[in-house]
Each structure stands twice: as structure tokens, then as C-alpha cells.
C-alpha positions as CSV (number, residue, x, y, z in Angstrom):
1,M,-0.1,-0.2,-0.3
2,L,1.5,3.1,-0.7
3,P,2.2,5.7,2.0
4,E,-1.0,8.1,2.8
5,A,0.9,11.0,3.0
6,F,2.2,10.7,-0.6
7,C,-0.8,9.8,-2.3
8,E,-2.0,12.9,-0.5
9,K,0.6,15.0,-2.1
10,M,0.4,13.8,-5.1
11,E,-3.3,14.1,-5.5
12,A,-2.7,17.8,-4.5
13,L,-0.2,18.6,-7.3
14,L,-1.8,16.5,-10.3
15,G,-5.4,17.4,-10.3
16,D,-7.6,15.6,-12.7
17,E,-4.5,13.5,-13.6
18,Y,-4.4,11.6,-10.3
19,P,-6.1,8.9,-11.2
20,A,-4.3,7.7,-14.5
21,F,-1.1,7.9,-12.3
22,L,-2.5,5.9,-10.0
23,A,-3.3,3.2,-12.2
24,A,-0.2,3.1,-13.6
25,L,1.8,2.2,-10.2
26,D,-0.9,-0.7,-10.4
27,R,0.3,-1.9,-14.2
28,P,3.5,-4.2,-14.6
29,R,6.8,-2.4,-15.0
30,A,8.3,-1.4,-17.9
31,V,11.7,-3.9,-18.7
32,G,14.2,-2.8,-21.1
33,L,17.6,-2.8,-22.2
34,R,20.2,-1.0,-24.1
35,L,22.1,-2.5,-27.3
36,N,26.0,-2.4,-26.0
37,P,27.7,-0.6,-29.2
38,L,31.3,-1.3,-28.3
39,K,30.3,-5.4,-28.6
40,T,29.8,-5.2,-32.3
41,K,27.8,-2.8,-35.0
42,N,25.7,-5.8,-36.4
43,P,24.1,-7.6,-33.8
44,P,22.2,-10.6,-34.1
45,P,18.9,-10.7,-33.8
46,L,17.5,-10.8,-30.2
47,P,14.3,-13.0,-29.3
48,F,13.0,-10.8,-26.8
49,G,10.2,-8.9,-28.3
50,L,11.7,-5.8,-29.0
51,V,10.4,-2.1,-29.3
52,Q,12.1,1.0,-29.4
53,V,12.4,3.7,-27.2
54,P,11.9,7.0,-28.9
55,W,14.6,8.7,-27.0
56,E,17.5,6.1,-27.0
57,P,19.0,4.7,-30.5
58,T,20.1,1.7,-29.0
59,G,17.1,0.6,-26.0
60,F,14.7,-1.1,-26.2
61,C,11.9,-2.5,-24.2
62,Y,11.4,-6.0,-24.0
63,D,8.5,-9.1,-23.4
64,A,9.7,-9.4,-19.6
65,E,8.6,-13.5,-20.0
66,T,11.7,-13.3,-22.6
67,R,14.0,-12.9,-19.5
68,P,17.2,-11.8,-21.7
69,G,19.4,-11.8,-18.4
70,L,19.9,-15.1,-18.5
71,H,20.7,-15.6,-22.1
72,P,24.5,-15.5,-22.9
73,Y,24.5,-12.5,-24.5
74,H,24.2,-10.8,-21.3
75,D,27.2,-12.7,-19.8
76,A,28.9,-11.4,-23.3
77,G,28.1,-7.9,-22.6
78,L,25.9,-7.5,-25.7
79,Y,23.1,-5.5,-23.8
80,Y,22.5,-3.7,-20.4
81,L,19.4,-4.2,-18.8
82,Q,17.9,-0.6,-17.7
83,E,14.6,0.2,-17.8
84,P,13.4,2.8,-20.6
85,S,13.1,6.3,-18.3
86,A,16.4,5.7,-17.3
87,M,18.3,6.3,-20.1
88,A,17.3,10.0,-20.4
89,P,19.6,11.5,-18.3
90,A,22.8,10.3,-19.9
91,A,21.2,10.4,-23.2
92,L,20.3,14.1,-22.4
93,L,23.9,14.1,-21.4
94,E,25.1,14.1,-25.1
95,P,28.7,12.8,-24.1
96,R,31.0,12.8,-27.2
97,P,34.1,10.6,-28.0
98,G,37.4,12.4,-26.4
99,E,35.4,13.9,-24.2
100,R,36.5,14.0,-20.5
101,I,33.2,13.4,-18.7
102,L,32.6,12.0,-14.9
103,D,29.0,9.9,-14.2
104,L,29.5,11.2,-10.1
105,C,26.6,8.5,-8.9
106,A,27.5,5.9,-11.2
107,A,26.9,2.6,-9.9
108,P,25.3,0.1,-10.7
109,G,26.4,1.1,-14.0
110,G,23.5,2.0,-16.4
111,K,24.3,5.6,-17.7
112,T,28.3,5.1,-17.4
113,T,27.8,2.0,-19.8
114,Q,25.4,4.1,-21.9
115,I,28.1,6.9,-22.0
116,A,30.7,4.3,-22.8
117,G,28.9,3.0,-25.8
118,R,28.5,7.3,-27.2
119,M,32.3,7.9,-26.5
120,Q,33.9,4.9,-28.4
121,N,36.7,4.1,-26.0
122,R,38.1,7.4,-27.0
123,G,38.7,10.4,-24.1
124,L,38.5,9.9,-20.5
125,L,35.5,8.5,-18.4
126,V,35.6,8.9,-14.7
127,C,32.8,6.9,-12.7
128,N,32.6,7.2,-8.9
129,E,30.5,5.3,-6.5
130,I,30.4,6.4,-2.5
131,H,29.2,3.0,-1.3
132,P,32.4,0.1,-1.6
133,K,30.1,-2.8,-2.4
134,R,28.3,-1.0,-4.8
135,A,31.3,0.7,-6.7
136,A,32.4,-3.3,-7.0
137,V,29.2,-4.1,-9.2
138,L,29.9,-0.9,-11.1
139,S,33.3,-2.3,-11.5
140,G,31.9,-5.8,-12.8
141,N,29.5,-4.1,-15.7
142,V,32.1,-1.5,-16.9
143,E,33.8,-5.1,-17.3
144,R,31.3,-7.0,-19.0
145,L,30.8,-4.4,-21.3
146,G,34.2,-4.1,-22.8
147,I,35.0,-0.8,-21.6
148,A,38.8,0.3,-21.7
149,N,38.7,4.2,-21.0
150,A,36.5,3.6,-17.9
151,L,38.3,4.7,-14.4
152,V,36.8,3.1,-11.8
153,L,36.4,5.7,-8.3
154,N,35.1,4.9,-4.7
155,E,35.5,8.3,-3.4
156,H,33.2,11.2,-1.8
157,P,32.4,13.6,-4.0
158,A,33.6,16.7,-2.3
159,R,36.9,14.9,-2.4
160,L,36.8,14.4,-5.9
161,A,36.3,18.4,-5.9
162,E,39.1,19.4,-4.3
163,R,41.2,16.7,-6.7
164,F,39.3,17.5,-10.4
165,P,38.8,21.5,-10.5
166,A,37.1,22.3,-14.0
167,F,38.3,19.1,-15.5
168,F,35.5,17.4,-16.9
169,D,33.9,18.5,-20.2
170,R,30.4,17.2,-19.1
171,V,29.1,15.6,-15.7
172,L,26.3,13.3,-14.7
173,V,24.7,13.6,-11.4
174,D,22.4,10.8,-11.2
175,A,21.3,11.4,-7.6
176,P,20.2,9.5,-4.3
177,C,16.4,10.0,-3.9
178,S,13.7,9.2,-2.0
179,G,12.5,6.9,-5.1
180,E,9.3,7.4,-5.9
181,G,9.6,7.0,-9.6
182,M,10.4,3.2,-8.3
183,F,7.4,2.5,-6.5
184,R,6.2,0.3,-8.6
185,K,9.5,-1.8,-8.6
186,H,10.8,-2.2,-5.8
187,D,8.5,-2.7,-2.4
188,A,11.5,-0.9,-0.4
189,A,10.9,2.2,-2.0
190,W,7.5,3.2,-0.7
191,A,8.1,1.2,2.4
192,D,11.4,3.2,3.2
193,W,9.3,6.4,2.2
194,S,8.2,9.6,4.7
195,P,8.6,13.2,4.2
196,E,11.3,13.8,6.4
197,T,13.4,11.2,3.9
198,V,12.3,13.4,1.0
199,A,13.9,16.4,3.0
200,M,17.1,15.0,3.6
201,C,17.9,13.3,0.4
202,A,16.8,17.2,-1.0
203,R,20.0,18.2,1.5
204,R,21.9,15.6,0.2
205,Q,21.3,16.5,-3.3
206,A,22.4,20.4,-2.9
207,E,25.8,18.7,-2.0
208,I,26.6,16.7,-4.4
209,L,25.1,18.9,-7.3
210,D,27.8,21.9,-5.8
211,S,30.9,19.3,-5.8
212,A,29.9,18.5,-9.9
213,A,29.5,22.3,-10.0
214,A,33.0,22.8,-8.8
215,M,34.7,19.9,-11.6
216,L,32.9,21.4,-14.6
217,R,34.8,23.3,-17.1
218,P,33.7,26.4,-18.2
219,G,30.8,26.2,-21.2
220,G,30.5,22.8,-19.9
221,R,27.3,20.7,-19.0
222,L,25.6,19.0,-16.1
223,V,22.7,17.0,-16.1
224,Y,20.6,16.4,-12.6
225,S,18.3,14.0,-13.1
226,T,16.7,11.7,-9.9
227,C,14.1,8.8,-10.1
228,T,11.6,10.8,-7.6
229,F,8.1,13.0,-8.4
230,S,9.3,15.0,-5.4
231,P,9.4,18.8,-6.3
232,E,11.8,19.4,-3.7
233,E,14.0,17.1,-5.2
234,N,13.6,18.3,-9.0
235,E,12.7,21.5,-9.4
236,G,13.1,22.3,-5.6
237,T,17.1,20.9,-5.7
238,V,17.5,22.8,-9.4
239,S,15.9,26.1,-8.2
240,A,18.4,26.5,-5.4
241,F,21.6,25.3,-7.4
242,L,21.0,28.3,-9.6
243,R,20.7,30.9,-6.6
244,R,23.8,29.9,-5.9
245,H,25.4,29.2,-8.5
246,P,24.8,32.5,-10.9
247,D,26.7,30.8,-13.9
248,F,24.7,28.0,-14.3
249,S,21.6,28.0,-16.5
250,V,19.0,26.0,-17.8
251,A,19.9,25.0,-21.0
252,A,17.1,24.0,-23.6
253,A,16.6,20.4,-25.3
254,D,14.7,18.5,-27.6
255,A,13.0,16.1,-25.8
256,P,9.6,16.1,-27.5
257,W,8.9,12.8,-25.3
258,F,8.8,14.1,-21.5
259,E,6.7,16.9,-20.0
260,P,7.8,20.2,-18.9
261,G,9.3,20.9,-15.2
262,R,7.1,22.3,-13.1
263,P,8.0,25.9,-11.5
264,D,4.8,26.7,-10.2
265,W,5.3,23.7,-7.5
266,V,8.3,24.9,-5.8
267,P,8.8,28.4,-3.9
268,D,10.0,31.4,-6.1
269,G,10.4,28.7,-8.9
270,Q,12.6,30.3,-11.3
271,P,10.8,30.7,-15.1
272,E,13.5,28.6,-17.0
273,L,12.6,25.6,-14.9
274,A,9.7,25.0,-17.5
275,C,12.7,23.6,-19.5
276,T,13.8,20.8,-17.0
277,F,12.0,17.4,-17.9
278,R,9.7,15.2,-16.3
279,L,8.6,11.6,-17.2
280,W,5.5,10.4,-15.5
281,P,4.6,6.7,-15.7
282,H,1.0,7.1,-16.9
283,R,2.6,9.5,-19.8
284,L,5.4,7.1,-21.4
285,R,6.4,3.6,-21.2
286,G,8.4,4.0,-18.8
287,E,9.5,4.6,-14.3
288,G,9.3,7.8,-12.9
289,H,12.5,10.1,-13.6
290,F,13.0,13.9,-13.2
291,A,16.1,15.6,-15.6
292,A,17.7,19.2,-15.7
293,V,20.3,20.0,-18.2
294,L,22.6,22.9,-16.7
295,Q,25.2,24.7,-19.0
296,R,28.3,26.4,-17.5
297,R,28.8,30.1,-19.1
298,G,32.2,30.6,-20.4
299,E,34.5,29.2,-22.4
300,A,36.7,26.2,-22.2
301,A,39.8,26.7,-20.6
302,S,42.8,23.6,-20.4
303,A,43.2,21.3,-16.7
304,D,45.4,19.0,-16.0
305,V,45.6,17.0,-13.4
306,G,48.3,15.2,-12.0
307,A,49.9,15.2,-15.5
308,S,53.4,15.2,-14.0
309,S,53.1,11.9,-12.2
310,R,51.0,9.7,-15.0
311,P,54.3,7.5,-16.1
312,A,56.4,8.8,-18.4
313,L,56.9,5.5,-20.5
314,R,53.7,4.8,-23.0
315,G,53.4,2.5,-25.9
316,A,53.0,-1.4,-25.9
317,E,57.0,-1.7,-25.8
318,K,56.4,-0.5,-22.4
319,L,54.6,-3.6,-20.8
320,P,56.5,-6.5,-18.9
321,A,58.4,-8.8,-21.8
322,E,55.7,-11.5,-20.6
323,V,52.5,-9.8,-21.6
324,R,54.0,-7.9,-24.5
325,E,54.6,-11.8,-26.3
326,L,51.6,-12.7,-25.2
327,L,49.3,-9.7,-27.0
328,Q,51.6,-10.6,-30.1
329,Q,50.2,-14.4,-29.9
330,L,47.1,-12.8,-29.1
331,D,47.3,-10.5,-32.2
332,V,45.6,-7.8,-30.0
333,C,45.8,-4.1,-30.9
334,L,45.9,-1.4,-28.3
335,P,43.8,2.1,-28.2
336,E,45.5,4.6,-27.7
337,G,47.3,4.8,-24.1
338,F,50.0,3.4,-21.6
339,P,50.7,0.8,-19.1
340,L,49.7,0.7,-15.6
341,L,51.0,-2.4,-13.4
342,W,49.0,-2.7,-10.3
343,G,50.5,-5.6,-8.5
344,E,50.4,-8.6,-10.8
345,R,47.5,-7.1,-12.6
346,V,48.5,-5.7,-15.9
347,F,46.0,-2.6,-17.3
348,W,46.5,-0.3,-20.3
349,A,45.6,2.9,-18.8
350,P,43.2,6.0,-21.3
351,P,46.0,8.3,-22.1
352,E,44.4,11.2,-19.8
353,L,44.0,9.3,-17.0
354,P,45.5,11.5,-13.7
355,D,47.6,11.1,-11.2
356,L,45.6,8.1,-8.3
357,R,48.0,8.7,-5.4
358,G,45.3,9.0,-2.9
359,L,42.4,7.8,-5.0
360,K,40.1,4.7,-4.0
361,A,40.5,3.4,-7.6
362,L,39.0,0.1,-8.9
363,R,39.8,-0.3,-12.0
364,P,42.1,1.7,-13.9
365,G,41.3,1.4,-17.7
366,L,41.0,-2.3,-19.5
367,E,42.9,-5.0,-17.7
368,L,45.7,-6.9,-20.1
369,A,46.7,-9.7,-18.1
370,V,47.6,-11.2,-14.7
371,L,51.4,-12.0,-13.9
372,K,52.2,-15.4,-12.7
373,K,55.9,-16.8,-12.1
374,G,56.5,-16.0,-15.3
375,R,54.0,-15.9,-17.1
376,A,51.0,-13.8,-18.0
377,E,47.5,-15.0,-18.5
378,P,45.1,-13.0,-20.4
379,A,42.8,-11.4,-18.0
380,H,38.8,-11.8,-18.8
381,A,38.2,-8.0,-19.0
382,L,40.3,-8.0,-22.1
383,A,38.3,-11.0,-23.8
384,L,35.2,-9.1,-23.4
385,F,37.2,-5.9,-25.0
386,L,37.9,-7.9,-28.1
387,R,36.2,-8.9,-31.3
388,G,38.3,-11.4,-32.7
389,A,41.9,-12.5,-31.9
390,A,44.4,-14.8,-33.7
391,N,42.7,-18.0,-31.8
392,V,38.7,-18.1,-32.3
393,R,36.3,-20.6,-31.4
394,D,32.5,-19.5,-32.1
395,L,30.3,-21.3,-30.2
396,T,26.6,-23.2,-30.6
397,S,24.3,-22.0,-27.9
398,E,24.6,-25.3,-25.7
399,E,28.1,-25.2,-25.9
400,A,27.7,-21.4,-24.7
401,D,25.4,-22.6,-21.6
402,R,28.1,-25.0,-20.9
403,Y,31.1,-22.8,-21.0
404,L,29.5,-20.1,-18.8
405,R,29.0,-23.5,-16.2
406,G,33.0,-23.6,-16.4
407,E,32.8,-26.8,-18.5
408,T,35.1,-27.9,-20.7
409,I,34.6,-27.7,-24.4
410,P,35.6,-30.4,-27.1
411,S,38.5,-29.3,-29.1
412,P,40.0,-31.9,-31.7
413,S,42.4,-29.3,-32.9
414,G,44.4,-26.2,-32.1
415,S,46.5,-25.2,-29.0
416,G,47.1,-22.0,-26.8
417,W,44.7,-18.9,-25.7
418,T,41.6,-19.3,-27.4
419,L,38.6,-16.7,-27.7
420,L,35.3,-17.9,-27.2
421,R,32.5,-16.1,-29.0
422,L,28.6,-16.3,-29.3
423,D,27.6,-15.0,-32.9
424,G,30.6,-12.9,-33.0
425,C,30.2,-11.5,-29.3
426,S,33.2,-12.9,-27.0
427,L,32.4,-14.5,-24.1
428,G,36.3,-15.4,-22.4
429,W,39.0,-17.2,-22.7
430,A,39.6,-21.2,-22.5
431,K,42.7,-22.8,-23.6
432,A,42.9,-25.7,-25.9
433,A,45.2,-28.5,-25.0
434,G,44.4,-32.4,-25.7
435,G,41.7,-32.2,-27.8
436,V,39.9,-30.1,-25.2
437,L,39.2,-26.3,-24.3
438,K,40.3,-25.8,-20.7
439,N,37.2,-23.3,-19.3
440,H,39.0,-20.1,-17.9
441,Y,35.6,-18.4,-17.2
442,P,35.9,-16.5,-14.0
443,K,34.9,-18.7,-11.3
444,G,32.7,-16.3,-9.3
445,L,30.9,-15.5,-12.6
446,R,30.0,-18.9,-13.4
447,T,26.4,-20.2,-13.3
448,V,24.7,-23.1,-12.1
449,G,22.3,-24.4,-14.9
450,Q,20.5,-21.0,-15.7
451,Q,20.2,-19.7,-12.0
452,K,21.8,-16.3,-11.9
């Protein structure tokens, strides 16, 4: 049962629309997925009853009974499961290849992976999550979707603001909120709701937005979003931000699928708040969301953070010899970047990776290999990044299921490290020897039957 105070509040706000809104919350929730453009330019036909999401070219609604999360394509990173409304903020951010972009509240990774798809592994994508367990989930999704240019951090936004002043071209703040837009998705969202929670969230959002503003360069774009209906957390938060930061304004964006924001729902609401966006579950196929596109005045100024502290040596020739030999055997072509040794793990860092000293970093780019007693084993992340290699084995659907369970696959010929694929999409590594492909799919990711 929805909280009575919430219902009274929404009825007062929506008036005649309230019955339609309430009826929408009783209907099954919208479910969607986004294709991953980093994986393949020509994805195989997907048996999920897909219907295009209007505001995201790679986004689709699917038939919930088809359960795409259980398909090997999901393990291959061919798509990311994400409800349609949640695809709007990253689309409004309009990320471009080669830019410096920050996703400040990034877990579990839906918007990060959407941004990465548009960046095409060019530029620097910093994705941050303050909670350690959620940061680990974020890092796993960055790996699964084959993202090479991401730095995954586990930091407080205020601390990042000290390290990255005016550094980023674009910043996304998908802020923690009271979660009213998720009421039909998660029972806990409405069970934990209260007016006090709304007020607490608004205070926290103000702090996060101030940190985000400090990290955006002049002329840059900041998108603020929530998954709640509360005016205090939406138009109210944006209105207060604009008063604190007169060098920002609401930017107009072409999004005819969404309803305009409501400046009349907050005290002293500036007229420009009508250029923000509300996504209502009774008006579109998706959950409740809010988004505002904010522009910082001025022209771009050069910014650098710790460049002098980066490794001076760059290029594949500076990799450990055993890693360099392994990549030559696999016929791997690396993007622009430089090697970074983390204990026994070897990463290929994006060119603009900043100084990491003092930062809690989980993933500084693309993991290439793990060093083990004078030899190198290719990392699972490398397999998911690649589309091909010197040795490739294309699996049947049955073989793919067996591989994901950790079983060996018969292989009458071949030897050495082999990239396994399903319909052209890489799944992971196996090592051919003695007539079989020995399974190197990470044990922590293996399935038991079809349970995930």
C-alpha cells in the first residue's frame, strides 16, 4: 500500500491526472535493455520482442517473459538491462568521443555504460560510487561491457571536487533520492518513504551538485537527474542550485517525449525550470524520472590534474615482456594509452588518466593480463573488449551454456589461448590442449544451470 502522505501530496499536485497516475502504478513495470555499440556493429537478432525506446537509439523495451538476463548474450555484454526512463539522463548529456566525462553517482553502471557506448572508448570516463559494494558492482559492469577508457573510483564527491577542479567537459549527477519513481519496481522504495526522507535527500543532493559544479569546466554541460516525483528534490533542488551558482542556467534540449518541469510547484521557481523534464509513468512507457540540463557559462579552459605524475613511459613496448609476448601471440591491437602495473595485474590506461595517488581506484582502464610466476594470462576484461583474436572459436548456444557453467569444450584441433564467441560476441578465454578447450571463465561469474 502506498504511503497515505505520498498519495495526498500527488493528488494535490496532479489534480485530474491523479487517477491515471495511480492506475499506472498498478500496472506491470516497464522493462528495457540497451544494445552495447562497443560489442558489435551488427548484433544478432534478439528473441525478446523488442520495441524501440524513442529517446535512446540503442534502447528497447522487451517482453518480460523472455528473461534476457538469463541469455549468454547478457554475459557477453551485448546489452545492459535498464528500464527505459533511466536511459534519458545519459542521452540528454550528449557525450562525445574524446571528451573528459564524469558519472558522479554511477552504480550499478547503467548510465556509465550508456555514456561509454557513445564515447567509443575514446577520451576519459571517470565513474564514481561512494559505497564500496556498489562500486564493485559498477566495476564488474564496466568490465562486462568491454569498456577500455573508464576509471572506476570509490570516493566522496567533495573529495573528488578537490582533486578535479574545472576538469570535466560533461558531468552526470544521477542523485540519490527518495525513489518515488521506483514504487512499482521496488517495495522497499515506498516502505522507506517519508516526508523526512524527501527533505534529507534534497539536502544531500545540494551537496553533491555543488561538488559536481566545481568539477565542470566553463562552457561544460551538467545533467542532474532523479527517479522521484518530489518537487523538493527536482525543481526545488535545481532552483536552489541556480541561486547558489549564477554562472549556470537551464539549457534547452529537444525532448518532445517528456513533460516540462513545473516551476509553479516550488516557492519562487524560476521560469526556466519549465525547460527541465519530467517523465511520468502514465504518459510514457517507463518509470518516474526527472532531468535537468544545466550549462555553465564561459569558454573552455585547459585543465590538467597530475599530468606530471603519470608514468612517463608509454606504448606497448614498455609492457612487461611476458605481457607483450602474450599480446603478440593473441594478435591484439590496443587503443591509445599507456601500461600501468597494479601488483600482479597489468592495465592499459586511457591517455588522460590522472594521478591516482590517494584515490580509491578499482579499475584504471582495460585490464590486459595477470602475471603468474614469469608468465602472463590474459584477463577476462581483455576478452570482453576484443572482437577477434589470433585463435577464435565460435560456440553453439549449447556450448556457450556449458562454457558459462565452467565446463570444458571438445576441441579436436588447435592449441593455446582461444577467444570464445557466441554469434560473433566474445564470452571469455579458454586454452586449447589435449583435444579440449580448458575453461578459464572466472569462477565467480559461472552459472549453475540457468540460475543467476
